[in-house]
C-alpha positions as CSV (number, residue, x, y, z in Angstrom):
1,M,5.7,6.5,17.2
2,S,8.7,7.5,15.2
3,S,7.6,6.0,11.9
4,E,7.7,8.3,8.8
5,I,4.3,9.5,7.7
6,P,4.5,11.7,4.5
7,S,1.9,14.5,4.5
8,D,1.3,14.3,0.8
9,L,-0.2,10.8,1.0
10,I,-3.6,9.4,2.2
11,Y,-3.8,6.3,4.4
12,T,-6.1,3.5,5.3
13,E,-6.7,1.8,8.7
14,A,-5.2,-1.3,7.1
15,H,-1.8,0.6,7.0
16,E,-1.7,1.2,3.2
17,W,-0.8,4.5,1.6
18,V,-2.2,6.0,-1.6
19,R,-0.5,8.5,-3.8
20,E,-2.8,10.1,-6.4
21,T,-1.1,10.6,-9.8
22,E,-2.5,11.8,-13.1
23,G,-5.3,10.2,-15.1
24,G,-7.1,8.6,-12.2
25,V,-4.1,6.3,-11.4
26,V,-3.1,5.8,-7.8
27,R,0.1,4.2,-6.5
28,I,-0.3,2.1,-3.4
29,G,2.1,0.6,-0.9
30,I,2.3,-0.3,2.8
31,T,3.3,2.3,5.4
32,D,6.5,2.5,7.3
33,H,4.6,1.5,10.5
34,A,3.3,-1.6,8.7
35,Q,6.7,-2.7,7.4
36,S,8.3,-2.1,10.8
37,Q,5.6,-4.4,12.4
38,L,6.2,-7.1,9.8
39,G,9.9,-7.3,10.2
40,D,12.2,-8.3,7.3
41,V,10.1,-8.8,4.2
42,V,11.2,-11.9,2.2
43,F,8.5,-12.2,-0.4
44,V,5.7,-10.0,-1.9
45,Q,2.8,-11.6,-3.9
46,L,1.6,-9.1,-6.4
47,P,-1.7,-8.9,-8.2
48,T,-1.8,-9.4,-12.0
49,V,-1.9,-6.4,-14.4
50,G,-5.4,-6.3,-15.7
51,D,-7.1,-7.6,-12.5
52,T,-10.2,-5.7,-11.5
53,L,-10.3,-5.0,-7.8
54,T,-13.1,-3.8,-5.4
55,A,-12.1,-1.7,-2.4
56,G,-11.4,-4.1,0.5
57,D,-10.3,-7.0,-1.7
58,A,-7.1,-8.8,-0.8
59,M,-4.8,-8.0,-3.7
60,G,-1.6,-9.6,-2.6
61,E,0.5,-10.7,0.4
62,V,3.6,-9.6,2.1
63,E,5.6,-12.4,3.7
64,S,8.1,-11.5,6.4
65,T,10.3,-13.5,8.7
66,K,7.5,-13.1,11.3
67,S,4.2,-13.5,9.4
68,V,2.2,-13.3,6.2
69,S,-0.1,-10.4,5.8
70,D,-2.7,-9.6,3.2
71,I,-2.5,-6.3,1.2
72,Y,-6.0,-4.9,0.7
73,A,-7.1,-2.7,-2.2
74,P,-8.0,0.7,-0.7
75,L,-9.8,1.7,-3.8
76,G,-11.6,-0.2,-6.6
77,G,-10.3,-0.2,-10.1
78,E,-8.0,-2.0,-12.6
79,V,-4.4,-3.0,-11.8
80,V,-2.3,-1.1,-14.5
81,A,1.2,-1.7,-13.0
82,V,2.9,-3.8,-10.4
83,N,6.3,-3.2,-8.9
84,E,8.2,-6.0,-10.5
85,A,11.4,-5.0,-8.7
86,L,9.9,-6.6,-5.6
87,D,10.3,-10.0,-7.2
88,A,14.1,-9.8,-6.9
89,S,14.2,-7.3,-4.0
90,P,11.3,-7.7,-1.6
91,E,13.3,-5.9,1.1
92,L,12.5,-2.6,-0.8
93,V,9.3,-2.7,1.2
94,N,11.4,-2.3,4.3
95,S,14.0,0.1,3.1
96,A,11.8,2.5,1.0
97,P,8.1,1.9,1.8
98,Y,7.1,5.2,0.3
99,G,9.5,5.1,-2.7
100,D,11.0,2.1,-4.5
101,G,9.0,-0.3,-2.2
102,W,5.6,0.6,-3.7
103,I,3.3,-2.3,-4.5
104,V,0.8,-1.6,-7.3
105,E,-0.8,1.1,-9.4
106,I,-4.5,1.1,-10.0
107,K,-6.6,3.0,-12.5
108,T,-9.6,3.9,-10.3
109,A,-13.1,3.0,-11.4
110,E,-15.5,5.8,-12.4
111,G,-16.8,7.6,-9.3
112,V,-14.2,6.1,-6.9
113,S,-13.2,8.6,-4.2
114,T,-10.6,8.7,-1.5
115,A,-13.3,10.3,0.9
116,G,-13.2,8.5,4.2
117,M,-9.5,7.8,4.0
118,L,-7.1,9.3,6.5
119,D,-4.8,12.2,6.1
120,A,-1.3,12.1,7.6
121,E,-2.3,13.5,11.0
122,A,-5.4,11.2,11.3
123,Y,-3.2,8.2,10.3
124,R,-0.6,9.2,12.9
125,Q,-3.2,9.3,15.6
126,F,-4.6,6.0,14.4
127,A,-1.2,4.3,14.2
128,D,-0.2,5.6,17.6
129,G,-3.2,3.8,19.0
130,T,-2.4,0.4,17.4
């Protein structure tokens, strides 16, 4: 697999990435592998700021020319920001999945941990098998 997998992120088996920031806030998007499987993204349904999510909840959808796929919350918490640029430019998910194509920021709930998620190497091995 030639997809980009930044080593400073953590990953889920649902092909989301998580970047830890300050103050218990995490930024979430879908991986390069996921966007390449989807094809050209034409619409992203974002959650609402203020929504409370539980890990595993569907928090939005990515619609491409091939399919519609749910985006799952990898961690529980409150939605504190959504990437409003995706309303006008959903293709950012394709062109910059780890940058301008991020989906949402969540303030994680007390005691929420990223334990059990995949580091870059573990995700690479997982994605190579899918």
